[in-house]
N, CA, C and O of each residue as an XYZ file, in Angstrom:
880
protein
N     -16.701    284.808    -36.181
C     -17.235    284.360    -34.458
C     -18.344    284.042    -34.472
O     -19.131    284.709    -35.143
N     -18.802    282.889    -33.721
C     -20.164    282.820    -33.119
C     -20.280    281.945    -31.998
O     -19.335    281.211    -31.710
N     -21.317    281.942    -31.344
C     -21.755    281.528    -30.133
C     -22.177    280.044    -30.496
O     -23.027    279.803    -31.354
N     -21.432    278.955    -29.683
C     -21.662    277.649    -29.889
C     -22.548    276.991    -28.944
O     -22.225    277.032    -27.757
N     -23.956    276.197    -29.392
C     -24.577    275.877    -28.678
C     -25.026    274.084    -28.877
O     -25.027    273.712    -30.050
N     -25.293    273.297    -28.098
C     -25.536    272.371    -28.581
C     -26.572    271.887    -29.621
O     -27.715    272.127    -29.234
N     -26.517    271.313    -30.755
C     -27.317    270.932    -31.917
C     -27.599    269.529    -32.182
O     -26.690    268.731    -31.953
N     -28.613    269.135    -32.587
C     -28.783    267.693    -33.107
C     -28.026    267.495    -34.569
O     -28.041    268.272    -35.524
N     -27.355    266.203    -34.448
C     -26.645    266.277    -36.013
C     -27.093    265.121    -36.482
O     -27.521    264.386    -35.593
N     -27.164    264.576    -37.856
C     -27.474    263.316    -38.499
C     -26.553    263.434    -39.662
O     -26.456    264.376    -40.448
N     -25.867    262.266    -39.633
C     -24.546    262.245    -40.847
C     -25.034    260.739    -41.322
O     -25.355    259.770    -40.634
N     -24.974    260.893    -42.643
C     -25.240    259.560    -43.215
C     -23.902    258.861    -43.618
O     -23.867    257.681    -43.965
N     -22.865    259.623    -43.552
C     -21.693    258.713    -43.919
C     -21.074    257.909    -42.735
O     -20.969    258.536    -41.681
N     -20.589    256.431    -42.751
C     -20.133    255.986    -41.837
C     -18.739    255.784    -41.959
O     -18.276    255.025    -42.810
N     -17.978    256.478    -41.084
C     -16.618    256.316    -41.102
C     -15.430    255.388    -40.555
O     -14.202    255.460    -40.602
N     -16.485    254.352    -39.937
C     -15.845    253.297    -39.100
C     -16.596    251.856    -39.274
O     -17.669    251.713    -39.860
N     -15.968    250.993    -38.763
C     -16.063    249.809    -39.100
C     -17.479    249.367    -38.042
O     -17.572    249.719    -36.866
N     -18.543    248.496    -38.813
C     -19.868    248.432    -37.970
C     -19.782    247.466    -37.018
O     -20.308    246.371    -37.215
N     -19.115    247.745    -35.877
C     -18.832    246.550    -34.996
C     -20.105    246.205    -34.095
O     -20.217    245.080    -33.607
N     -21.076    247.217    -33.886
C     -22.417    247.030    -33.433
C     -22.094    246.724    -31.833
O     -21.062    247.057    -31.251
N     -23.285    245.971    -31.229
C     -23.505    245.951    -29.882
C     -22.552    244.819    -29.423
O     -22.093    244.906    -28.284
N     -22.252    243.885    -30.113
C     -21.279    242.590    -29.625
C     -20.262    243.471    -29.184
O     -20.232    243.922    -28.039
N     -19.382    243.741    -30.111
C     -17.933    244.257    -29.981
C     -17.887    245.269    -28.835
O     -17.047    245.277    -27.936
N     -19.056    246.247    -29.013
C     -19.127    247.115    -27.945
C     -19.208    246.986    -26.376
O     -18.766    247.674    -25.455
N     -20.020    245.717    -26.449
C     -20.526    245.548    -25.056
C     -19.731    244.589    -24.358
O     -19.516    244.722    -23.154
N     -19.104    243.263    -25.277
C     -18.505    242.232    -24.523
C     -17.315    242.022    -24.654
O     -16.745    241.454    -23.722
N     -16.563    242.398    -25.822
C     -15.219    242.239    -25.974
C     -14.340    243.489    -26.867
O     -14.891    244.562    -27.111
N     -13.138    243.241    -27.240
C     -12.538    244.097    -28.058
C     -11.861    245.443    -27.153
O     -11.598    245.260    -25.965
N     -11.650    246.540    -27.677
C     -11.244    247.523    -27.199
C     -12.212    248.306    -26.038
O     -11.761    248.794    -25.002
N     -13.381    248.315    -26.367
C     -14.528    248.973    -25.782
C     -15.024    248.628    -24.273
O     -14.892    249.339    -23.277
N     -15.669    247.259    -24.376
C     -16.184    247.034    -23.265
C     -17.024    247.718    -22.493
O     -16.797    247.767    -21.284
N     -18.200    248.402    -23.072
C     -19.287    249.129    -22.490
C     -20.532    248.207    -22.540
O     -20.730    247.403    -23.451
N     -21.441    248.417    -21.366
C     -22.361    247.720    -21.420
C     -23.497    248.559    -22.311
O     -23.759    249.749    -22.137
N     -24.148    247.640    -23.354
C     -25.065    248.657    -23.887
C     -26.365    247.952    -23.586
O     -27.269    248.070    -24.413
N     -26.555    247.272    -22.557
C     -28.220    246.454    -22.384
C     -29.259    247.461    -21.969
O     -30.452    247.175    -22.074
N     -28.860    248.638    -21.499
C     -29.659    249.756    -21.339
C     -29.392    250.681    -22.227
O     -28.282    251.210    -22.196
N     -30.411    251.091    -23.261
C     -29.793    252.100    -24.330
C     -31.221    252.696    -24.809
O     -32.311    252.159    -24.608
N     -31.015    253.775    -25.406
C     -32.210    254.549    -25.963
C     -31.871    254.849    -27.582
O     -32.634    255.553    -28.245
N     -30.824    254.334    -28.078
C     -30.441    254.296    -29.275
C     -30.209    252.917    -29.795
O     -29.944    252.027    -28.987
N     -30.292    252.635    -31.190
C     -30.224    251.135    -31.505
C     -28.687    250.745    -31.428
O     -27.853    251.338    -32.112
N     -28.300    249.528    -30.400
C     -26.977    249.358    -30.288
C     -26.058    249.269    -31.432
O     -24.872    249.586    -31.339
N     -26.743    248.727    -32.781
C     -26.023    248.339    -33.701
C     -25.471    249.811    -34.593
O     -24.604    249.717    -35.462
N     -26.043    250.989    -34.267
C     -25.463    252.189    -34.468
C     -24.566    252.770    -33.924
O     -24.106    253.857    -34.273
N     -24.140    251.946    -32.791
C     -22.905    252.498    -31.944
C     -21.803    251.787    -32.539
O     -21.734    250.562    -32.433
N     -20.995    252.414    -33.116
C     -19.680    251.736    -33.827
C     -18.057    251.970    -33.297
O     -17.678    252.905    -32.593
N     -17.498    251.233    -33.654
C     -15.948    251.567    -33.099
C     -15.294    252.706    -34.077
O     -15.369    252.458    -35.281
N     -14.833    253.594    -33.794
C     -14.063    254.681    -34.473
C     -12.745    254.408    -34.724
O     -12.090    255.277    -35.300
N     -12.155    253.245    -34.369
C     -10.930    252.980    -34.653
C     -10.028    252.679    -33.223
O      -9.825    251.572    -32.723
N      -9.495    254.172    -32.663
C      -8.913    254.059    -31.324
C      -9.733    253.403    -30.176
O     -10.915    253.726    -30.058
N      -9.221    252.571    -29.387
C      -9.680    252.031    -28.277
C     -10.465    252.970    -27.317
O     -10.580    254.178    -27.522
N     -10.966    252.349    -26.310
C     -11.287    253.271    -25.002
C     -10.042    253.980    -24.564
O      -8.992    253.362    -24.389
N     -10.144    255.191    -24.396
C      -9.057    256.340    -23.966
C      -7.954    256.152    -24.829
O      -6.885    256.589    -24.403
N      -7.951    255.586    -25.986
C      -6.847    255.625    -27.161
C      -6.701    257.004    -27.440
O      -5.531    257.315    -27.662
N      -7.685    258.114    -27.510
C      -7.581    259.373    -27.480
C      -7.681    259.918    -26.169
O      -8.778    259.856    -25.614
N      -6.674    260.465    -25.558
C      -6.427    260.802    -24.174
C      -7.189    262.274    -23.564
O      -6.791    263.398    -23.869
N      -7.999    262.081    -22.928
C      -8.761    263.437    -22.736
C      -8.030    264.026    -21.677
O      -7.540    263.372    -20.757
N      -7.954    265.230    -21.792
C      -7.264    265.986    -20.664
C      -7.890    266.463    -19.446
O      -8.626    267.449    -19.412
N      -7.446    265.421    -17.993
C      -8.120    265.654    -16.837
C      -7.661    266.407    -15.930
O      -8.359    266.808    -14.999
N      -6.434    266.695    -16.079
C      -5.714    267.780    -15.320
C      -4.797    268.777    -16.338
O      -3.570    268.784    -16.438
N      -5.711    269.558    -17.014
C      -4.901    270.357    -18.072
C      -4.010    271.557    -17.606
O      -4.438    272.376    -16.794
N      -2.952    271.622    -18.063
C      -1.980    272.618    -17.680
C      -2.179    273.937    -18.980
O      -2.390    273.821    -20.188
N      -2.036    274.938    -18.271
C      -2.236    276.428    -19.106
C      -1.246    277.263    -19.310
O      -0.559    277.136    -18.296
N      -0.787    277.972    -19.932
C      -0.082    279.201    -20.313
C      -0.674    280.386    -20.248
O      -1.899    280.319    -20.359
N      -0.178    281.574    -20.091
C      -0.778    282.931    -20.458
C      -0.792    283.180    -21.986
O      -0.069    282.617    -22.808
N      -1.599    283.981    -22.192
C      -1.793    284.477    -23.610
C      -0.055    284.984    -24.266
O       0.476    284.458    -25.244
N       0.435    285.878    -23.591
C       1.910    285.948    -24.255
C       2.775    285.056    -24.107
O       3.904    285.408    -24.450
N       2.638    283.631    -23.577
C       3.389    282.457    -23.800
C       2.918    281.649    -24.928
O       3.673    280.822    -25.440
N       1.619    281.845    -25.387
C       1.302    280.912    -26.469
C       1.633    281.304    -27.905
O       0.822    281.542    -28.800
N       2.952    281.330    -27.970
C       3.529    281.660    -29.188
C       3.312    280.478    -30.255
O       3.568    280.663    -31.445
N       2.825    279.248    -29.762
C       2.701    278.303    -30.700
C       1.422    278.413    -31.457
O       1.161    277.498    -32.239
N       0.584    279.412    -31.334
C      -0.675    279.681    -31.757
C      -0.258    280.863    -33.004
O       0.572    281.743    -32.777
N      -0.901    280.742    -34.211
C      -1.094    281.609    -35.104
C      -2.470    282.620    -34.859
O      -3.405    282.268    -34.140
N      -2.427    283.897    -35.562
C      -3.641    284.797    -34.932
C      -4.929    284.253    -35.641
O      -6.052    284.592    -35.267
N      -4.685    283.298    -36.800
C      -5.842    282.707    -37.491
C      -6.406    281.493    -37.130
O      -7.441    281.018    -37.598
N      -5.331    280.763    -35.855
C      -5.984    279.615    -35.374
C      -7.251    279.662    -34.498
O      -7.271    280.462    -33.563
N      -8.397    278.798    -34.750
C      -9.154    278.696    -34.168
C      -9.351    278.272    -32.714
O      -8.633    277.346    -32.338
N     -10.232    278.812    -31.810
C     -10.002    278.277    -30.501
C     -11.460    278.382    -29.969
O     -12.322    279.148    -30.399
N     -11.585    277.489    -28.966
C     -13.062    277.402    -27.972
C     -12.703    278.195    -26.915
O     -11.874    277.811    -26.090
N     -13.267    279.314    -26.853
C     -13.374    280.426    -25.650
C     -14.439    280.280    -24.733
O     -15.619    280.268    -25.082
N     -13.986    280.151    -23.389
C     -14.754    280.127    -22.358
C     -14.512    281.184    -21.302
O     -13.456    281.190    -20.670
N     -15.612    282.216    -21.063
C     -15.300    283.399    -19.972
C     -16.258    283.168    -19.135
O     -17.330    282.943    -19.696
N     -16.285    283.129    -17.648
C     -17.214    283.282    -16.626
C     -16.426    283.037    -15.467
O     -15.380    282.405    -15.323
N     -17.345    283.846    -14.447
C     -16.686    283.970    -12.921
C     -15.167    284.557    -13.001
O     -14.217    284.282    -12.267
N     -15.217    285.375    -14.021
C     -13.862    286.473    -13.990
C     -12.604    285.962    -14.259
O     -11.540    286.492    -13.939
N     -12.798    284.583    -15.047
C     -11.786    283.822    -15.892
C     -11.963    283.403    -17.335
O     -12.927    282.770    -17.764
N     -11.096    283.757    -17.920
C     -11.301    283.385    -19.273
C     -10.022    282.282    -19.951
O      -8.820    282.442    -19.738
N     -10.558    281.280    -20.706
C      -9.710    280.334    -21.060
C      -9.773    279.855    -22.588
O     -10.905    279.842    -23.071
N      -8.819    279.498    -23.333
C      -9.062    279.441    -24.735
C      -8.419    277.963    -24.819
O      -7.427    277.626    -24.171
N      -9.139    277.117    -25.726
C      -9.000    275.874    -26.052
C      -8.609    275.652    -27.526
O      -9.617    275.455    -28.205
N      -7.464    275.622    -28.238
C      -7.120    275.578    -29.413
C      -7.783    274.344    -30.128
O      -7.784    273.253    -29.557
N      -8.354    274.504    -31.388
C      -8.877    273.326    -31.882
C      -7.682    272.514    -32.301
O      -7.881    271.308    -32.153
N      -6.568    272.807    -32.752
C      -5.307    272.078    -32.936
C      -4.942    271.242    -31.843
O      -4.446    270.128    -32.012
N      -5.166    271.735    -30.748
C      -5.070    270.627    -29.425
C      -6.401    269.708    -29.274
O      -6.404    268.520    -28.952
N      -7.468    270.468    -29.559
C      -8.895    269.555    -29.403
C      -8.619    268.497    -30.276
O      -8.979    267.384    -29.894
N      -8.004    268.597    -31.475
C      -7.967    267.776    -32.362
C      -7.451    266.345    -31.731
O      -7.914    265.234    -31.989
N      -6.587    266.601    -31.015
C      -5.653    265.303    -30.553
C      -6.300    264.753    -28.908
O      -5.999    263.669    -28.408
N      -7.109    265.646    -28.344
C      -7.753    265.037    -26.922
C      -8.993    265.188    -27.163
O      -9.569    264.266    -26.586
N      -9.822    265.918    -27.760
C     -11.485    266.008    -28.033
C     -12.046    266.145    -26.417
O     -13.215    266.530    -26.446
N     -11.667    265.990    -25.345
C     -12.192    266.212    -24.366
C     -11.260    266.904    -23.039
O     -10.370    266.257    -22.487
N     -11.549    268.019    -22.724
C     -10.887    268.610    -21.484
C     -11.718    268.870    -20.291
O     -12.601    269.720    -20.175
N     -11.280    267.962    -19.374
C     -12.064    268.091    -17.971
C     -11.443    269.384    -17.141
O     -10.314    269.378    -16.651
N     -12.199    270.287    -17.079
C     -11.630    271.504    -16.255
C     -12.698    272.219    -15.472
O     -13.867    271.839    -15.392
N     -12.177    273.314    -14.889
C     -12.898    274.259    -14.255
C     -12.539    275.525    -14.948
O     -11.454    275.758    -15.481
N     -13.636    276.368    -14.876
C     -13.501    277.922    -15.388
C     -14.433    278.455    -14.271
O     -15.476    277.926    -13.887
N     -13.884    279.566    -13.834
C     -14.651    280.516    -12.862
C     -15.115    279.735    -11.419
O     -15.831    280.144    -10.504
N     -14.373    278.376    -11.611
C     -14.889    277.651    -10.192
C     -15.942    276.467    -10.600
O     -16.303    275.578     -9.828
N     -16.311    276.599    -11.778
C     -17.575    275.599    -12.203
C     -16.822    274.242    -13.011
O     -15.906    274.449    -13.808
N     -17.189    273.202    -12.788
C     -16.424    271.985    -13.319
C     -17.187    271.862    -14.607
O     -18.399    271.649    -14.551
N     -16.546    271.984    -15.815
C     -16.710    271.759    -17.263
C     -16.064    270.866    -18.079
O     -14.867    270.589    -17.998
N     -16.944    270.359    -18.963
C     -16.230    269.300    -20.087
C     -16.194    270.074    -21.517
O     -17.212    270.289    -22.175
N     -15.041    270.418    -21.861
C     -14.745    271.123    -23.247
C     -14.872    269.953    -24.165
O     -14.211    268.953    -23.884
N     -15.649    269.943    -25.246
C     -15.459    268.682    -26.074
C     -15.333    269.074    -27.355
O     -15.671    270.229    -27.613
N     -14.847    268.250    -28.390
C     -14.687    268.660    -29.983
C     -14.710    267.418    -30.436
O     -13.986    266.592    -29.880
N     -15.366    267.113    -31.303
C     -15.395    266.054    -32.239
C     -14.864    266.390    -33.796
O     -15.556    266.975    -34.629
N     -13.705    265.977    -33.991
C     -12.972    266.273    -35.428
C     -14.118    266.029    -36.618
O     -14.570    266.896    -37.366
N     -14.462    264.621    -36.589
C     -15.282    264.160    -37.465
C     -16.602    265.055    -37.887
O     -17.109    264.926    -39.001
N     -17.117    265.978    -36.896
C     -18.566    266.614    -37.283
C     -17.819    267.995    -37.045
O     -18.591    268.889    -37.393
N     -16.714    268.476    -36.626
C     -16.154    269.667    -36.367
C     -16.987    270.461    -35.410
O     -17.293    271.636    -35.611
N     -17.330    269.783    -34.385
C     -18.102    270.469    -33.625
C     -17.883    270.563    -32.212
O     -17.963    269.551    -31.515
N     -17.540    271.989    -31.595
C     -17.343    272.096    -30.196
C     -18.440    272.313    -29.318
O     -19.235    273.223    -29.548
N     -18.576    271.455    -28.192
C     -19.466    271.765    -27.058
C     -19.314    271.783    -25.736
O     -18.628    270.851    -25.314
N     -19.646    272.390    -25.084
C     -19.301    272.473    -23.495
C     -20.398    272.189    -22.581
O     -21.492    272.753    -22.606
N     -20.100    271.447    -21.920
C     -21.144    270.744    -20.808
C     -20.657    271.115    -19.039
O     -19.524    271.303    -18.597
N     -21.679    271.121    -18.480
C     -21.344    271.280    -17.239
C     -21.251    269.926    -16.689
O     -22.174    269.171    -16.997
N     -20.077    269.344    -15.736
C     -19.827    268.216    -15.364
C     -20.772    267.924    -14.008
O     -20.528    266.846    -13.465
N     -21.523    268.514    -13.565
C     -22.095    267.893    -12.626
C     -23.517    267.054    -13.044
O     -24.427    267.526    -13.726
N     -23.487    266.134    -12.649
C     -24.686    265.282    -12.905
C     -25.392    264.654    -11.723
O     -24.845    263.767    -11.068
N     -26.750    265.163    -11.411
C     -27.457    264.913    -10.177
C     -26.677    265.536     -9.256
O     -26.769    264.904     -8.204
N     -25.962    266.459     -9.146
C     -25.369    267.263     -8.258
C     -24.157    266.443     -7.865
O     -23.686    266.707     -6.759
N     -23.558    265.475     -8.595
C     -22.057    265.033     -8.467
C     -21.352    265.219     -9.634
O     -21.760    265.026    -10.779
N     -20.009    265.698     -9.193
C     -19.143    266.032    -10.211
C     -18.686    264.667    -10.881
O     -18.387    263.711    -10.164
N     -18.626    264.574    -12.533
C     -17.802    263.438    -13.059
C     -16.948    263.935    -13.643
O     -16.790    265.155    -13.667
N     -16.131    263.017    -14.307
C     -15.134    263.157    -15.257
C     -15.184    262.339    -16.515
O     -15.133    261.111    -16.454
N     -15.285    263.004    -17.688
C     -15.478    262.321    -18.664
C     -14.057    261.740    -19.648
O     -13.025    262.408    -19.587
N     -14.084    260.870    -20.256
C     -13.019    260.327    -21.125
C     -13.861    259.887    -22.715
O     -15.069    259.911    -22.952
N     -12.936    259.575    -23.452
C     -13.010    259.464    -24.769
C     -13.424    258.140    -25.040
O     -12.394    257.492    -25.226
N     -14.453    257.387    -25.159
C     -15.201    255.833    -25.253
C     -14.551    255.204    -26.714
O     -14.772    254.006    -26.893
N     -13.826    255.871    -27.689
C     -13.392    255.419    -28.670
C     -14.547    255.055    -29.634
O     -14.196    254.628    -30.734
N     -15.857    255.158    -29.389
C     -17.039    254.661    -30.135
C     -17.861    256.041    -30.589
O     -17.794    257.144    -30.047
N     -18.625    255.665    -31.700
C     -19.042    257.011    -32.300
C     -20.962    256.280    -32.569
O     -21.362    255.138    -32.796
N     -21.550    257.353    -32.427
C     -22.932    257.398    -33.095
C     -23.437    258.492    -33.930
O     -23.436    259.681    -33.614
N     -23.856    257.998    -34.996
C     -24.206    258.899    -36.312
C     -22.730    259.630    -36.378
O     -22.785    260.820    -36.067
N     -21.447    259.147    -36.719
C     -20.176    259.613    -36.750
C     -19.640    260.691    -35.896
O     -18.709    261.439    -36.195
N     -20.335    260.694    -34.784
C     -19.954    261.665    -33.689
C     -19.523    261.330    -32.558
O     -19.948    260.219    -32.241
N     -18.795    261.847    -31.723
C     -18.077    261.263    -30.595
C     -19.148    260.983    -29.446
O     -20.075    261.718    -29.103
N     -18.773    259.685    -28.917
C     -19.396    259.544    -27.628
C     -18.510    259.350    -26.425
O     -17.637    258.491    -26.304
N     -18.792    260.095    -25.720
C     -17.975    260.313    -24.359
C     -18.484    259.261    -23.423
O     -19.586    258.731    -23.563
N     -17.498    258.930    -22.304
C     -18.150    258.113    -21.349
C     -17.879    258.799    -19.864
O     -16.973    259.632    -19.859
N     -18.472    258.584    -18.752
C     -18.314    259.051    -17.635
C     -17.508    257.971    -16.661
O     -17.884    256.800    -16.700
N     -16.535    258.299    -15.889
C     -15.637    257.443    -15.440
C     -16.002    256.899    -14.037
O     -15.198    256.205    -13.414
N     -17.417    257.271    -13.466
C     -18.040    256.833    -12.653
C     -18.872    255.613    -12.938
O     -18.725    254.531    -12.372
N     -19.748    255.882    -13.855
C     -20.885    254.485    -14.341
C     -20.447    254.189    -15.572
O     -21.128    253.328    -16.129
N     -19.362    254.691    -16.308
C     -19.104    254.209    -17.881
C     -20.519    254.268    -18.810
O     -20.726    253.496    -19.747
N     -21.240    255.088    -18.474
C     -22.240    255.342    -19.566
C     -21.895    256.050    -20.677
O     -20.871    256.718    -20.531
N     -22.442    256.118    -21.779
C     -22.245    256.699    -22.983
C     -22.859    257.975    -23.097
O     -24.039    258.020    -22.752
N     -22.256    259.167    -23.558
C     -22.801    260.144    -23.545
C     -22.709    260.983    -25.275
O     -21.641    261.178    -25.855
N     -23.880    261.313    -25.751
C     -23.638    261.702    -27.138
C     -23.414    263.114    -27.024
O     -24.103    263.864    -26.332
N     -22.144    263.555    -27.927
C     -22.201    265.010    -27.805
C     -23.198    265.947    -28.601
O     -23.780    266.913    -28.108
N     -23.271    265.644    -29.507
C     -24.442    266.171    -30.372
C     -25.578    266.082    -30.160
O     -26.420    266.692    -30.819
N     -25.910    265.118    -28.969
C     -27.369    264.897    -28.754
C     -27.738    265.619    -27.578
O     -28.539    265.165    -26.760
N     -27.178    266.732    -27.469
C     -27.520    267.641    -26.377
C     -26.637    266.836    -25.132
O     -26.942    267.240    -24.010
N     -25.811    265.989    -25.161
C     -25.134    265.600    -24.244
C     -25.791    264.536    -23.405
O     -25.338    264.061    -22.364
N     -27.192    264.153    -24.148
C     -27.846    262.940    -23.298
C     -26.888    261.797    -23.572
O     -26.132    261.674    -24.536
N     -27.110    260.769    -22.269
C     -26.535    259.746    -22.148
C     -27.374    258.622    -23.097
O     -28.592    258.502    -22.967
N     -26.740    257.957    -23.893
C     -27.358    257.055    -24.909
C     -27.275    255.517    -24.348
O     -27.884    254.580    -24.864
N     -26.649    255.443    -23.513
C     -26.325    253.755    -23.019
C     -25.727    253.905    -21.651
O     -25.146    254.881    -21.176
N     -25.986    252.747    -21.123
C     -25.632    252.610    -19.690
C     -26.508    253.170    -18.605
O     -27.528    253.786    -18.914
N     -26.078    252.942    -17.031
C     -27.197    253.390    -16.363
C     -27.756    254.656    -16.206
O     -28.739    254.862    -15.495
N     -27.113    255.596    -16.903
C     -27.540    257.111    -16.893
C     -28.315    257.500    -18.087
O     -28.591    258.668    -18.358
N     -28.701    256.327    -18.888
C     -29.391    256.596    -20.396
C     -30.422    257.566    -19.892
O     -30.816    257.529    -18.726
N     -30.944    258.607    -20.954
C     -31.708    259.656    -20.803
C     -31.166    260.751    -19.822
O     -31.953    261.697    -19.810
N     -30.408    260.891    -19.238
C     -29.770    261.605    -18.275
C     -28.867    262.793    -19.346
O     -27.991    262.408    -20.121
N     -29.167    263.872    -19.243
C     -28.113    264.662    -19.868
C     -27.808    266.153    -19.000
O     -28.581    266.897    -18.396
N     -26.154    266.227    -19.260
C     -25.887    267.448    -18.599
C     -26.281    268.956    -19.084
O     -26.714    269.190    -20.212
N     -26.088    269.869    -18.159
C     -26.443    271.178    -18.822
C     -25.523    271.847    -19.894
O     -24.329    271.739    -19.614
N     -25.737    272.367    -20.802
C     -24.920    272.968    -21.775
C     -24.472    274.244    -21.306
O     -25.049    274.880    -20.424
N     -23.429    274.616    -21.908
C     -22.671    275.865    -21.405
C     -22.241    276.720    -22.477
O     -21.258    276.273    -23.068
N     -22.766    278.023    -22.987
C     -22.068    278.459    -24.080
C     -20.938    278.835    -24.203
O     -20.308    279.393    -23.304
N     -20.537    278.605    -25.257
C     -19.037    278.716    -25.440
C     -19.157    279.702    -26.820
O     -20.229    279.925    -27.382
N     -17.641    280.332    -27.321
C     -17.268    280.882    -28.372
C     -16.299    280.300    -29.209
O     -15.190    280.003    -28.764
N     -16.716    280.050    -30.745
C     -15.586    279.619    -31.495
C     -15.158    280.921    -32.262
O     -15.937    281.660    -32.864
N     -13.883    281.077    -32.155
C     -13.401    282.369    -32.888
C     -11.918    282.178    -33.148
O     -11.458    281.092    -32.795
N     -11.040    283.114    -33.746
C      -9.732    282.930    -33.896
C      -9.231    283.386    -32.882
O      -9.862    284.153    -32.155
N      -7.886    282.971    -32.607
C      -7.022    283.516    -31.321
C      -6.767    284.987    -31.340
O      -6.638    285.567    -30.262
N      -6.677    285.697    -32.557
C      -6.316    286.920    -32.519
C      -7.569    287.572    -31.813
O      -7.349    288.439    -30.966
N      -8.813    287.230    -32.092
C      -9.829    288.109    -31.702
C     -10.174    287.542    -30.184
O     -10.756    288.340    -29.450
N      -9.915    286.440    -29.736
C     -10.259    286.253    -28.338
C      -9.166    286.863    -27.582
O      -9.481    287.463    -26.554
N      -7.667    286.798    -27.992
C      -6.861    287.464    -27.181
C      -7.151    288.954    -27.028
O      -6.943    289.529    -25.960
N      -7.600    289.530    -28.033
C      -7.905    290.891    -28.098
C      -9.015    291.294    -26.993
O      -8.804    292.340    -26.380
N     -10.301    290.475    -26.655
C     -11.274    290.581    -26.079
C     -10.799    290.040    -24.520
O     -11.441    290.406    -23.536
N      -9.674    289.182    -24.399
C      -9.496    288.801    -23.051
C      -7.890    288.623    -23.102
O      -7.326    287.549    -23.310
N      -7.339    289.695    -22.906
C      -5.717    289.891    -22.557
C      -5.187    289.067    -21.713
O      -3.992    288.788    -21.812
N      -6.094    288.443    -20.580
C      -5.383    287.690    -19.699
C      -6.015    286.422    -19.568
O      -6.266    285.851    -18.507
N      -6.280    285.979    -20.844
C      -6.966    284.397    -20.977
C      -5.646    283.560    -20.864
O      -4.480    283.823    -21.158
N      -6.319    282.341    -20.275
C      -5.170    281.128    -20.217
C      -5.298    280.265    -21.564
O      -6.334    280.182    -22.224
N      -4.176    279.685    -21.841
C      -4.486    278.752    -22.903
C      -3.765    277.253    -22.560
O      -2.685    277.102    -21.988
N      -4.610    276.251    -23.040
C      -4.583    275.132    -22.635
C      -3.146    274.206    -23.217
O      -2.727    274.692    -24.267
N      -2.675    273.494    -22.935
C      -1.542    272.533    -23.469
C      -1.656    271.599    -23.696
O      -2.621    271.052    -23.163
N      -0.880    270.851    -24.520
C      -0.929    269.578    -24.651
C      -0.252    268.689    -23.343
O       0.489    269.219    -22.514
N      -0.580    267.475    -23.318
C       0.214    266.636    -22.124
C       1.483    266.297    -22.466
O       1.861    266.194    -23.633
N       2.185    266.110    -21.474
C       3.676    265.348    -21.709
C       3.430    263.904    -22.165
O       4.388    263.359    -22.714
N       2.402    263.260    -22.037
C       2.328    261.989    -22.465
C       2.137    262.183    -24.127
O       2.508    261.286    -24.884
N       1.585    263.310    -24.588
C       1.013    263.557    -25.865
C       2.319    264.076    -26.491
O       2.595    263.924    -27.681
N       2.996    264.618    -25.714
C       4.083    265.471    -26.139
C       5.306    263.900    -26.843
O       6.076    263.932    -27.803
N       5.067    262.977    -26.085
C       6.001    261.867    -26.386
C       5.741    261.072    -27.565
O       6.495    260.198    -27.993
N       4.397    261.495    -28.176
C       4.007    260.727    -29.549
C       3.638    261.418    -30.648
O       2.952    261.037    -31.596
N       4.391    262.970    -30.349
C       4.120    263.717    -31.625
C       5.641    264.787    -31.492
O       6.424    265.004    -30.568
N       5.536    265.310    -33.031
C       6.675    266.100    -33.036
C       6.400    267.428    -33.541
O       7.260    268.130    -34.073
N       5.095    267.792    -33.356
C       4.779    269.116    -33.589
C       4.731    270.258    -32.754
O       4.520    271.419    -33.107
N       4.956    269.806    -31.566
C       5.048    270.723    -30.493
C       6.283    271.454    -30.546
O       7.315    270.802    -30.704
N       6.347    272.717    -30.439
C       7.607    273.899    -30.486
C       8.175    273.639    -29.495
O       7.494    273.241    -28.550
N       9.798    273.779    -29.320
C      10.509    273.718    -28.322
C      10.088    274.361    -27.114
O       9.884    273.836    -26.020
N       9.954    275.867    -27.532
C       9.430    276.875    -26.236
C       8.086    275.889    -25.705
O       8.060    275.890    -24.474
N       7.172    275.204    -26.200
C       6.098    274.758    -25.744
C       6.731    273.512    -24.744
O       6.262    273.311    -23.624
N       7.580    272.907    -25.168
C       8.143    271.669    -24.535
C       8.945    272.193    -23.221
O       9.150    271.482    -22.237
N       9.364    273.530    -23.352
C      10.154    273.846    -21.849
C       8.772    274.333    -20.938
O       8.773    274.179    -19.717
N       7.705    274.879    -21.591
C       6.576    275.356    -20.592
C       6.182    274.080    -20.025
O       6.010    274.126    -18.807
N       5.980    272.888    -20.607
C       5.430    271.619    -19.971
C       6.372    271.424    -18.923
O       5.889    271.546    -17.797
N       7.400    271.195    -18.976
C       8.483    270.965    -18.026
C       9.024    271.833    -17.126
O      10.121    271.646    -16.599
N       7.994    273.203    -16.825
C       8.449    273.750    -15.809
C       7.879    273.557    -14.437
O       8.382    274.132    -13.473
């Protein structure tokens, strides 16, 4: 178990095609404006899936701990507990969605996970007093997830402290929120009333890995 806090990450391995600023800003599956930026635009590269090709969870559905029989004791989860509420976000689900726009204890939060850097980071979704919703841009910076907000479509670096690296919000950064990366067994023992996030119905249609019981829970 350890607490997860934002860190800066430098990765030398390039895992995607070097599309550069032209593809990212003018055509192709991304179409983000990189004219205002704080990192070299040619270091912002396409990761393969297009914008929203990896679907963030914006209206997440949850089950109680005793209903989460699709989890094994040693499965890793990102745990959040605040305001009298506890929630778990299994990495096996975060692998497929990367961002969950949620509220925990009444606070608007973005739970994020980048499979390439194995990094879970949680942010407050209030920027300059306004609540925003984040999506998966399909772009990477230093082999790490770039989020985008659906209001200004600025790009935000997950392991850059959440700072916006391109767009009208460049240099702005949301507040980080401490979270816990631990096993399902431990989190359930500490928080027996925890809720557990589920896949979306849309994702269910593209995979065969969701157990029958979980499918029934989604259809309730």
